N, C-alpha and C positions, 0 to 999 in steps of 0.2 A: 775244280772250282768249287763246287758245292762243299767238299770237305774242308777246303780252305775257309769258307764262309763260317762253317760250323766251329772251326778252331777260333775264329775271330770272335764269335758270339760267346763261346765258352770263356775266352780271355776277358771280354767285356764283363760277363757275369762275375767272374772271380775278382775282378778289380772293384766292381760295384759292391760285392759282399764284404770285401776287404775294407772299403771305405766306410759302410755302414757299421762294421765292427769297431772301426777306430773312432767313429762318432759316439758309439756306445761307451767305450772306454773313456772318452773325454767326459761324457755326462757324469760317469761314476767317479771321476778322478778329482783330485784337488782343485777347487775353484768350479767344479761342474754344477750340475742341477742338484740342489738341496733335496728335492723329492726323490730323484732317482738314487742318490747317495744313501738315503734312508731305508730303501727297499732291502728286503732279504728273500730267501727262497719261498717262505710261507706267504709273505704279503703279496707276492707276485701270482701265486697259483690262481686266484679267482679271476685275474685279468686274462690268464691263459685259457680259462674255460670260456669266458665271454667272448674273446676273439675267435675261438674255434667255432662257436655256435654262429657268429656273424659270418664266418666263412661259409658255413651250411647254408645260411639264409641267401646270401649272395648267389650261390650255385643254384638253390632251388628257384629262385627268381630270374636266373639266366641273366643276371646283372654283371656282364663281364668287366666293365671298367670299375665297378665296385669291388669285384672280386680281386682285381690287382691290388687295390688298396687294402683289402682285408688280409690278402695273404701277407702283404707287408707288415701289417700289425701283428699277424701270427709269427712271422720271422723275427720281429722285435723281441717276442718272448723268448725265442731260442738264444738270441744274441745276449739278452738280459741274463739268463740263466748261465750261459757259458762265461760271461764276464765275471759274474759273482763267484762262479766256481774257479776261475783263474786267479782271481783275488785270494781266494781261500787255499789255493794250491792243490785243488782236486784234479782239475784238468782244464783245458782251453777249447776254444772253437775249432783248432785244428784237430785236436783229438777227437772231437765230436764227428768232424767231416771224415776223417780217416777211418774211424770205427764204423761209420755208415757205409763207406766204400768197401770195406773188407766184408762186412756183412752182406752186402748186395752181391758181390762176387761169389761168396760163399753158398749163398742160398739160391744162386742161379746157375748151377753146373750145367744146365742144359744150354747156356749161352757162352759161358766162359770156361766150360770143361767138356768132358766127353759124355756126359749123362744126356739120354734122349728124353724128350717130352714132346709128344705129338699134340696134345691138347691142354687146355687150362686145368682140367682135372689131374692130369698127370703132374702138372707143375705144382699143384697145391699139395699132392700126395709127397712129392720130394720136399717140398718146403717144410711140412709137418715132421718129416723124418729128420731133416737137417736140425730142426729146432729141438727134437728130442735128444739128438746127440750133442748138441750144444749145452743142453741142460745136464746131461750126464758128466760132461766135463767140469761142471761147477760143483760147488759143494752141495751135498744132498740137503734139500729143504725138509723141514719137518712135515709138510704136506704138499701134496702136488697141486693144491689149490693156493698155496701161498704166493706164487707169481701173478695171481690175478689181483690187479690193484684194487684196494678197498675204497679208493678215493674216486673212481670213474663213476659216470652216471649209473644209477641203480639197474636201469634197464640193461645196460651193456654188461654190468657185472654179473647179473643174473645169467644172461646168455653165456657168457665166458665160463662161469661156474658149471652150468649144465653141460657145455661142450666138453670141459676137462673131465668131468665124472663119466661122461659117455665113453672116453677113451679106454675105460677099464670095464665097460659094459653095464655101468649103472645109469640106465636111461630107459625111456619108454620105446618099445620096438617100433612104434609107428605113431602117427598124430592121432589115431583113433583112441589109443589109451589116454592121451592128454585131454580129449574132449570128455571122456568119462572122468577124469580127474577134475576138469572144471566144474562138472555137475556136483561132485563130492565136496569140493572146496567151498562152492557157493552155498551149499546146504549147511556146511559148518560155520560159515560167516553169518548166515541167517540165525542159527542158534545163539551165537554169542551176541548178536545185536539185540534178541529178545531178552538175553540175560542181563545186558546193560553194562558189562565189564568192558571198559574202554581199551585196556591193555590187551585183552583177549580179541576184541574186534580188530585192533590194529594188527596183531599177529595173524589172525585168519585172512584179513584183507591182504597182508604180505604174502601169505601162501598162495592165495588165488592170483596175485600179480606174478609171482614167481612161475606159476603153472602157465600163464598166459605168455610170459617170455619164453619158455621153453617150447611152447606150441609154435611160436613165431620161428624159433630156431629149426624146429622139425620142417616147418613150411618153407624155409629159406626165405624169410621175410625179415628185413632189417626193421626191428620194432620202433626204434627212434625215427627212422624215416617215415614209416607208415603213420605214426602218431602225429608227426609234424605235418604230413599231407592232410590228415584228418583235421588237425587245427587250422590249417588254411581253408578248408572247405567250410569249416564252421564259422571263421571269419566272414568269408563270402556270403554264406546264407543268412548270417545274422545281420549283416549290412543290408542285405535285399529285404529282410523283414522290417528294418528300421525305415528303408525308403517307402515300403508299401504301407507301413503302419503309422506313418505320421511321426517318426523320430522316436528318441528315448521317451519322451512324455506319452506319445501315443501307445507305446508298448506297455508302459506301466499301468495305463488306463484300461488296457485290453483284459478280457477274460482269459481263462486258460484254454478254452475252446477256440477263441479268436487267435491267440498265440501259435495254437498247434496248426490252425488253418494257414497262417501266414508262413509257418515253417515249411508245411507241405508245399505251397505256392513257390517258395523259394527252391525247393529241390526240384519241382517240376520245371521251373524256369532254367535250372542248371542242366537239366536233362537226365537226372539220376532216378526219376520216378517214371 
C-alpha cells in the first residue's frame, strides 16, 4: 500500500512538473509574455542567484510554507534555462533530468551497485573518486582549477580552490598554520594601508579573506552559513540597541561609549556575554 502511494505521488509530481514546463514553453512561445521572450541565459543569471539566497533565507528562518514558494521560484530558473536551451537546440528538460538520474545512480554505487559504504565518510570518498574518474573521461583541462566556476560567490570559490589545491598536497597541514598566516596577512595589510596604495590594500585584503576561507575549510565550517548567522545576530543586537537607545535618532545622538554600552547590553540580553 505504501509503495503504491509512493508511485502515485511520483506520478503526480511528474505531471505537475510537465505542466510547469508546458507553461514555461507557452510563456516563451509566440504570443507569450514579452518579458519572458526577451530573456537570455545571461539576463536570467542574477535572478537565479537571488532565488538561491531566498531559499537559504527561508530555511534559516524555518519558514516552511515560504520555502515551498521559494523552491518553486528556484525550479522556475531550471525550467527557464532548459526551455531556452531547447529552443537553441542544445538540450531539453528531459535531457537534464536523465543526466541527473544517471549521475545519481553512478555516484551511489553503494545503493545501486555492489560497493559498500558503512558511513558518510566512506560515501564521500567514493563520491570524490567517481568524480575524478568522470573528469578523466572528459577532455583534459588546462588546469585542475578550471572546473571551479568563476561566477560563484567569492567565499565559495575560495573554499573550492583551496580544496582542489589540497588534493595534490598544496595546503596547510593543519589549522594552526592558517592562524599564523592570518597574522602574517594582517601585518601585510597594515603596511599597505599606511602606504595608501588602494590597489595594494585591496590585494592584501583579498589575501586575508582567502586565508579566512581556507581556515573555515580546515575547521569544516561553511563560511557562507557562518557569516549569515553572524549577520542575523547583528540585526537582532542592533534592533535591541535601537529599542533601548531611543531609535535611530537616539543612536545618532549617543556617544561612542554610550553606543558600546548599548551593544554590550544587547549581547547580555541575548545571553552571549
